[in-house]
PLY file of the C-alpha trace (Angstrom):
ply
format ascii 1.0
element vertex 117
property float x
property float y
property float z
element edge 116
property int vertex1
property int vertex2
end_header
-7.28 9.80 0.85
-8.15 6.13 0.35
-8.94 3.37 2.82
-7.89 -0.22 2.14
-9.39 -2.97 4.27
-8.14 -6.54 4.54
-8.25 -9.62 6.71
-11.65 -11.09 5.97
-12.22 -14.72 5.14
-13.92 -17.96 6.06
-13.62 -19.16 9.63
-15.31 -21.83 11.71
-17.57 -20.92 14.64
-15.47 -20.14 17.68
-12.56 -19.01 15.53
-10.82 -15.66 15.24
-9.99 -13.13 12.56
-8.21 -9.79 12.55
-9.31 -7.08 10.18
-7.07 -4.17 9.20
-7.81 -0.91 7.45
-5.13 1.55 6.38
-5.55 5.09 5.15
-3.22 6.40 2.47
-2.78 9.77 0.86
-1.08 13.03 1.67
-1.51 15.73 4.27
-4.23 14.30 6.42
-4.92 13.49 10.06
-7.33 10.92 11.42
-9.95 11.67 14.03
-12.35 8.87 14.86
-12.24 5.35 13.41
-14.84 2.61 13.34
-15.96 -0.68 11.89
-19.44 -1.34 10.54
-20.97 -4.44 9.04
-23.84 -5.18 6.72
-25.73 -8.23 5.54
-27.94 -8.22 2.44
-31.35 -6.76 3.12
-30.38 -5.17 6.41
-29.10 -1.77 7.49
-25.43 -1.20 8.11
-24.67 -1.92 11.78
-22.10 -0.22 13.96
-19.64 -2.78 15.32
-17.05 -0.72 17.17
-15.63 2.78 17.39
-12.44 4.34 18.69
-11.84 8.05 19.15
-8.59 9.88 18.53
-8.02 9.70 22.28
-8.46 5.95 22.35
-11.94 5.75 23.82
-13.75 2.68 22.52
-17.35 1.61 22.23
-18.96 -1.58 20.93
-22.25 -2.84 19.62
-24.06 -5.02 22.13
-23.76 -8.13 19.97
-19.94 -8.04 19.91
-19.08 -6.79 23.41
-16.54 -9.03 25.08
-15.63 -10.75 21.80
-14.31 -8.00 19.52
-11.58 -5.44 20.19
-10.91 -2.30 18.17
-7.51 -0.67 18.23
-5.85 2.10 16.28
-2.27 2.87 15.32
-1.98 6.48 14.25
1.67 6.01 13.31
0.51 3.55 10.65
-2.83 5.25 9.87
-4.44 1.91 10.59
-7.43 0.62 12.52
-7.75 -3.02 13.54
-10.64 -5.22 14.60
-9.73 -8.36 16.50
-12.67 -10.74 16.37
-12.74 -13.72 18.72
-15.35 -16.37 19.45
-16.91 -15.76 16.09
-20.49 -16.86 15.53
-22.44 -17.51 12.31
-24.40 -14.33 13.08
-21.18 -12.35 12.61
-21.19 -13.21 8.91
-21.31 -9.92 7.02
-19.44 -7.49 4.83
-17.30 -5.42 7.15
-16.54 -1.78 6.36
-13.98 0.46 7.98
-14.71 4.12 8.54
-12.45 7.06 9.36
-13.20 10.68 10.04
-10.29 12.44 8.34
-9.12 16.04 8.35
-7.64 17.40 5.15
-8.79 20.82 4.02
-12.14 19.64 5.36
-13.31 17.08 7.88
-14.86 14.27 5.88
-16.01 10.69 6.30
-14.13 8.00 4.42
-15.10 4.36 3.92
-13.13 1.28 2.98
-14.26 -1.07 0.24
-15.55 -3.79 2.55
-14.08 -7.15 3.45
-16.22 -10.29 3.70
-16.30 -12.31 6.91
-18.03 -15.68 6.75
-18.44 -17.82 9.84
-19.49 -21.34 8.95
-18.65 -24.93 9.67
0 1
1 2
2 3
3 4
4 5
5 6
6 7
7 8
8 9
9 10
10 11
11 12
12 13
13 14
14 15
15 16
16 17
17 18
18 19
19 20
20 21
21 22
22 23
23 24
24 25
25 26
26 27
27 28
28 29
29 30
30 31
31 32
32 33
33 34
34 35
35 36
36 37
37 38
38 39
39 40
40 41
41 42
42 43
43 44
44 45
45 46
46 47
47 48
48 49
49 50
50 51
51 52
52 53
53 54
54 55
55 56
56 57
57 58
58 59
59 60
60 61
61 62
62 63
63 64
64 65
65 66
66 67
67 68
68 69
69 70
70 71
71 72
72 73
73 74
74 75
75 76
76 77
77 78
78 79
79 80
80 81
81 82
82 83
83 84
84 85
85 86
86 87
87 88
88 89
89 90
90 91
91 92
92 93
93 94
94 95
95 96
96 97
97 98
98 99
99 100
100 101
101 102
102 103
103 104
104 105
105 106
106 107
107 108
108 109
109 110
110 111
111 112
112 113
113 114
114 115
115 116
């Protein structure tokens, strides 16, 4: 199984971006999905999570601005980011808990989000 993330880029403060992450492979099912972010010199930070039943949770710094959704028919997780701030600048990673023969954690390659005027 591989995860491919996309959608990052440069945006002005107050702008919006939508990140996508799609899992590909054979004979797997997705449990939980999440987005994390990391800036150089700091620990990876949890941004948002969504369970297989659709329950969501968000980091305090993004509540009310970001929305995580999942589409199991497309094996894809999305992160809609609104009202972006310079502090949101980071490398964003998608995460999926995936069942094959085993239940394992999978990570995407990271997509850069830069918020700057």
